[in-house]
C-alpha positions in Angstrom: 132.8 141.6 115.3 130.9 143.9 112.8 132.6 144.1 109.4 131.7 147.2 107.3 132.1 147.4 103.6 131.7 151.0 102.3 129.7 151.6 99.1 132.7 152.6 97.0 134.5 149.4 97.9 131.5 147.4 96.9 131.3 149.3 93.7 135.0 148.5 93.0 134.4 145.0 93.7 131.6 144.6 91.1 133.9 146.2 88.4 136.7 143.7 89.1 134.8 140.6 88.3 131.4 138.9 88.8 132.9 136.7 91.6 134.6 139.5 93.5 131.7 140.7 95.6 131.1 137.0 96.8 134.8 136.7 97.6 134.6 139.9 99.5 131.6 138.6 101.5 133.4 135.4 102.3 136.5 137.4 103.5 134.2 139.6 105.8 132.9 136.6 107.4 136.5 135.3 108.1 137.5 138.6 109.5 134.5 138.6 111.7 135.9 135.3 113.3 139.6 136.3 113.0 140.1 140.1 113.0 143.8 139.7 113.2 144.3 137.5 110.1 145.8 140.3 108.0 149.4 141.4 107.9 150.8 144.9 108.3 150.5 146.8 105.0 153.1 149.6 105.6 150.3 152.0 105.9 149.5 153.2 109.4 146.7 151.2 111.1 145.9 149.2 107.9 146.2 145.4 107.6 146.1 143.6 104.4 145.1 140.1 103.3 145.2 138.4 100.0 142.5 136.1 98.4 143.4 133.4 96.1 141.2 134.1 92.9 141.3 130.4 92.0 138.9 129.7 94.9 136.2 131.7 93.3 134.7 131.8 89.8 135.5 135.0 87.8 137.5 136.5 90.5 141.3 137.7 90.2 143.6 137.3 93.1 142.9 140.2 95.4 144.7 142.4 98.0 142.3 143.7 100.5 143.2 146.3 103.1 141.2 146.9 106.3 141.3 148.8 109.7 140.6 147.0 112.9 139.0 148.9 115.8 137.9 147.3 119.2 134.2 146.8 118.0 134.5 147.0 114.2 136.4 146.4 111.1 136.2 148.5 108.0 137.4 147.3 104.7 139.2 150.2 103.1 140.2 148.9 99.5 140.1 146.0 97.3 142.2 145.7 94.1 143.9 143.0 92.1 147.0 141.5 93.5 150.2 141.6 91.4 150.9 138.1 89.7 154.5 138.9 88.9 157.4 141.3 89.2 158.4 143.1 86.1 161.6 142.0 84.3 163.7 145.0 83.4 166.9 144.9 81.4 170.0 145.3 83.5 170.9 148.5 81.6 167.7 150.0 82.7 167.7 148.9 86.3 169.4 152.1 87.5 167.3 154.4 85.4 163.8 152.9 85.8 162.4 151.0 88.6 158.8 149.6 89.0 156.6 152.1 90.7 156.5 151.1 94.3 153.5 149.2 95.7 151.0 151.5 97.4 147.8 149.6 98.2 145.8 152.8 99.1 146.9 154.5 95.9 146.2 151.4 93.9 142.6 151.4 95.3 142.1 155.0 94.1 143.4 154.0 90.6 141.1 150.9 90.4 138.1 153.2 91.2 139.2 155.9 88.7 139.8 153.5 85.8 136.5 151.7 86.6 134.5 154.9 86.8 136.1 156.4 83.6 135.3 153.2 81.6 131.8 153.1 83.0 131.2 156.5 81.8 132.5 155.7 78.3 130.7 152.4 77.9 127.5 153.9 79.5 127.6 156.7 76.8 128.3 154.1 74.0 125.5 151.9 75.2 122.9 154.7 75.0 124.2 156.6 72.0 126.4 154.5 69.8 125.3 150.8 70.1 127.4 149.5 67.4 130.5 150.7 69.1 129.3 149.4 72.4 128.7 145.9 71.0 132.2 145.8 69.4 133.9 145.9 72.8 135.1 142.6 73.9 134.2 141.0 77.3 136.8 141.5 80.1 139.8 139.3 80.2 140.1 136.7 82.7 142.8 136.9 85.5 144.4 133.7 84.0 144.6 135.4 80.6 146.3 138.5 82.1 148.7 136.2 84.1 149.6 134.4 80.9 150.3 137.7 79.1 152.6 138.8 82.1 154.5 135.5 81.6 154.8 136.1 77.7 156.1 139.7 78.3 158.1 139.0 81.4 156.8 142.2 83.1 154.2 142.9 85.7 151.0 144.6 84.4 150.4 147.8 86.2 147.1 148.0 88.2 145.4 150.5 86.0 145.9 148.5 82.9 145.0 145.2 84.7 141.7 146.9 85.8 140.9 148.0 82.2 141.6 144.7 80.8 139.4 142.9 83.4 136.6 145.2 82.2 137.3 145.0 78.4 139.9 142.9 76.6 139.9 144.8 73.3 137.8 146.7 70.8 136.9 145.0 67.6 135.7 148.3 66.2 132.4 149.3 64.5 132.6 150.2 60.7 136.4 150.1 61.2 136.5 152.8 63.9 137.7 152.3 67.4 135.8 154.1 70.3 138.8 156.1 71.6 139.8 159.6 70.4 141.3 159.6 66.9 139.2 156.4 66.3 141.9 154.5 68.0 141.1 151.0 69.5 142.0 149.3 72.7 144.2 146.4 71.7 143.4 142.7 72.2 145.7 140.8 74.4 147.1 138.8 71.4 147.9 142.0 69.7 149.7 143.4 72.7 151.9 140.3 72.6 152.6 140.4 69.0 153.5 144.1 69.0 155.6 143.8 72.2 157.6 141.0 70.6 158.1 142.9 67.3 159.3 146.0 69.2 161.7 144.1 71.4 163.1 142.4 68.5 163.6 145.7 66.8 165.4 147.0 69.9 167.6 143.8 70.1 168.7 144.7 66.5 169.5 148.3 67.6 171.3 147.1 70.6 173.6 145.0 68.4 174.3 148.2 66.3 174.6 150.4 69.4 177.6 148.4 70.4 179.6 150.2 67.7 178.0 153.5 68.1 179.1 156.4 70.4 176.9 157.0 73.4 175.3 160.0 72.0 174.3 158.2 68.7 172.7 155.1 70.3 169.1 154.5 69.3 166.3 153.4 71.6 163.1 152.3 69.9 161.7 150.2 72.7 162.1 149.5 76.5 161.2 146.4 78.4 158.7 148.5 80.5 156.7 149.7 77.7 153.4 147.8 77.2 151.4 148.5 74.0 147.8 149.4 74.9 146.0 151.3 72.1 146.4 150.9 68.3 145.7 153.2 65.5 142.6 151.3 64.6 140.9 148.0 65.2 142.7 146.3 62.3 145.7 148.7 62.1 148.7 147.9 64.5 151.1 150.2 62.8 151.1 152.8 65.6 149.5 153.6 68.8 150.1 154.3 72.5 152.1 152.4 75.1 151.8 152.5 79.0 155.3 152.8 80.7 154.9 150.4 83.6 157.9 152.3 85.3 156.5 155.7 85.1 152.7 155.3 84.6 152.7 157.7 81.6 151.6 156.8 78.1 153.7 157.4 75.0 153.5 157.0 71.3 155.0 153.9 69.5 155.2 153.3 65.7 156.0 150.1 64.0 158.3 151.9 61.7 160.7 152.7 64.7 159.9 156.4 64.6 161.1 158.3 67.6 158.7 157.7 70.6 157.0 160.6 72.0 155.6 161.3 75.5 151.8 161.9 75.8 152.1 163.2 79.3 148.9 161.4 80.1 148.3 158.6 82.5 145.8 156.0 81.4 143.4 157.3 84.0 143.6 160.9 82.7 143.4 159.6 79.1 140.1 157.6 79.7 138.7 160.5 81.8 139.3 163.0 79.0 137.7 160.6 76.5 134.7 160.4 78.8 134.5 164.1 79.3 134.5 164.8 75.6 131.7 162.3 75.0 129.6 163.7 77.8 130.3 167.3 77.0 131.3 167.4 73.3 130.9 171.3 73.1 134.0 171.6 75.4 136.0 168.9 73.6 139.5 170.2 72.5 141.6 167.3 71.3 139.0 165.8 69.0 135.3 166.0 68.3 133.0 163.0 68.8 130.2 162.3 66.4 128.1 159.5 64.9 128.0 157.6 61.6 124.9 155.4 62.0 125.3 153.6 65.2 129.0 154.0 65.5 131.1 156.6 67.4 133.4 158.3 64.9 135.9 161.0 66.0 136.2 163.8 63.5 140.1 164.0 63.4 140.5 160.7 61.8 137.3 160.3 59.7 137.6 159.1 56.2 136.8 162.0 53.8 134.3 159.8 52.0 132.3 159.5 55.2 132.3 163.1 56.2 128.8 163.8 54.7 127.4 161.0 56.9 129.1 162.3 60.1 126.6 163.8 62.7 128.2 166.2 65.2 127.1 165.9 68.7 125.8 168.6 71.0 125.8 168.7 74.8 
């Protein structure tokens, strides 16, 4: 039985971990011997099989979908398997549910996140090396699983994919590489902010018990995962990803009212990549350089403005 792995699937595999292409090759061999080893995925004509990441070095648990024809098998997608189900407060269960699993859609999201991040890091590597070297290596699947345990919520596939590629931004000259000089948070910072905000909500819940319904305050929801901070060393505010809706929102340590960004993580990263590659068309912010660091104009220190070099392109 011939097993085909399309180029886009191979590219996705390389983005998910150094051991994923090998795991995919091993699975292809198994499918050649046992074409019916998969289980129905809920998608017409597609079977799915899971791979235990512990069997391979630098490889997360995987969900792999394929179609079986009389004389061939084609692998259609590979994406990280979910480690846990999110824990949602009982009061939110009727309002917010985890986004339903859709392996085909997840495969698209994995490719989109990996492509957008590749564009950003490729630009940094060639134009702002200090910012490029400030990015941390990708997190291990075990580290992400541990974070899920700490938070008690499943990590959405788009965020899992990003963290497998880069587990935080230490900043160059105090600047993060995302618009507004914001920085991708480290996993430790994510845990710390999540606990701080859930404690704040617990305090509000105690007060809400004596407040009328219209006057109750929500500063945090269990499905909100902090992702981006104001700066590499400034966790006073930033952006969260709502695991229930897939949209980003603004959070503040001072319990200011949250605000919707109306961006997904994919569109947020894609726009950042677009602004870097074509700065003349950038609208939300303007990228530039201070030495070997990427610095966005909107949040530059006035003392550094004379050193800031605008980009053209």
